[in-house]
N, C-alpha and C positions, 0 to 999 in steps of 0.2 A: 523656348520655338525647343520642336520634342526632337532629336537625331532620330536619323532616316533610319535607322536599327530600330528604333520603337516601334517607331509613324509605321512602319508594314506591318512589323507582329501587334499591334494594333490593328488596323487595316483587315486584316488580316480579320482580325477576333470575329472586329464589326460583321462582315464578309459571316462569316458563317452562321453566325446568330442570325444575321439580316434573311440570310437562305434557307435557317429549320423555321420564320417566323411567316415566309414568302412576301420578305418586302423586298428583297436586292434585285432585284428589275428597277422597280419604285427606285430604290437607293444608288442605280446607274444615270437613272432619267436624273434622277436631283449634282451629279455630278456631271449631265452633260450641263444646266444648266445653269452650273455656276461656271465655265470651261468655257462661256458664249461671252463671258466678260473678256476673257485672256485672248481666241482665237477668231470672235463670229468679225467684227471688223477684218482681221488682219484676213482673213478665209475671203472675205466678200469685195474685197479692195484686190489683193497680186497671186487670188488664186494659192494653184500649186506652187508656190512662188515663197508666197508667206505661207502654206502648210511646212516649207521645207526649212525657211526663217525658226518658224515654233519648234521643231520640233531640231533643228540644229541646232539649240539651243538647252531643250531641255536634252541633248544624249548627250552632251556636254557637262547641265549643269546635273546631271540623275548616273554620271561616268558610265555611260551602253556601252556596250560592246555593240554596235552596229553601222547599218551605209544604208544610203543612199540616193537615188539618182532621179530626176524628171526626161525624162525621154520620150516622145512623140506624144505631147500631151497626156501622159501619165509619167502616177510621181511613187515611186518603187521603193519598198527601202523592206530594208532587211536586219529582223532583233538579232544576234545568237550568242548577247549572254544577259537576259532584263534584268536588271541590278532590281529594283522590285520583287519578281518573286523568286530571284536566286539570295533575297536576303531572307525571302523565307523560308524557303532553302533548308539555308546556313542553321537557322534554328533550331531550336528545342521544338516549336508547332511544330503539327499536321497540316501539310499548308486545307487551307478551303476547297473541296471542288471545282468550286468555278470562276476560283481567284481568278485567273484567266482572263474569262471574259468580263473585265471593269472596261477595256481599251475601246471592244465591239461593243459595250453595251457604251459608253458616254461622244464615242466618237460616230458612229452609225446617227444618233441625232442631233448630233452639229453636221456635219456632214449628207442629210438630204435637204435642215436646214440651209446652209448656207448651198445648195444647185453641184452639190459632187456625191461621183458613184464612188463605196467605199468597200474595197474585198479588204476579207482579214481573216488570215489561214493559222488561225493558232496550229501550232505540229503536237504538240502534246498536253495535258491541259499538268500535268508535273516535271514536263518538260522547258527552260525561259524564254522561248526560243517559240520568234512568229515573221511572217511575211506581211505587210499590208501594204496594200495600193492606192492610190486613188486620182482620179477624173471624172472629166463630165461628158463624156462619152458610156453610153451606153451600151454600146455595142463594142467598145472595151472593158469593161468590167465584166459584160457574160462572156468574153475572150477567158479573160484569166479566169475565171471561175472553170470554165470546159478545161486549159489548160489543164487545171486543178487535178482536177479529175479526173481524164488522159493520161494522167504524170500519177495515177496511184494517192491521191492523200483524198480521207476522209473525207464525205461530200457534210462528216456533220459538225463536223469544225472547219466550220467555211461559212464565216459571218460577212451579211453583204445585203444592202439597201436597196438589190436592183428590184427585186424582188412590190421597192415601192415605186417603183417609176415615176406616177403622173405626178407627186411634189417635189419628186430628183426636180425632174423638168418645169414642172411650174417656179421652184424658187430657183432654179440657171436661169429663168426664162426676164425674174425680176433681177436675178444679180446682175445680168448682160445688159438691164434697163439703164440702173441707176449706175451701173459704166460708164455704159454711151451720154448721160444729162452731165454727169462728169466730166466727162472728154467736152458738152459741148459746154461746160461751165452752168451748166445749168442747176442747183439746189432746191431738192424733195421734202 
């Protein structure tokens, strides 16, 4: 097993290579497909609580300095010191300019597939901090984006799937039908 310090350095160099060769977004999508094996069922069945469970485990496993909570149908998460980018910044390598984009790059497709809206505000590409929000309500996601912009945050650093609402809504309806069938004891 490769130690996390070495893995992050390797990851950073892979990101640089792929970015230089126009393959970074495709790689993020591949990460997302792999993450489905860890998250899809959990998010589909438990929703925001499943996300809290998954990322709560990651917070402990990766020693993140972060906090999160669920309130009024929104999961709020604040990363105060991302261990991944922090390790990149602590080593001698220059960080990939798009290093932080791997989170929205893999999370947005997964959230869309699970029928949830995702908003990620990256404070700076060389600043290991961000704020993320998950909800199944489009209006709440739109308000979060509007509030971030009203607070003076750079709109180019706000990533979301709100523009893909039709697909999110279709997947949300599918998730709700699965949950209703499960409650009735109907197997699909």
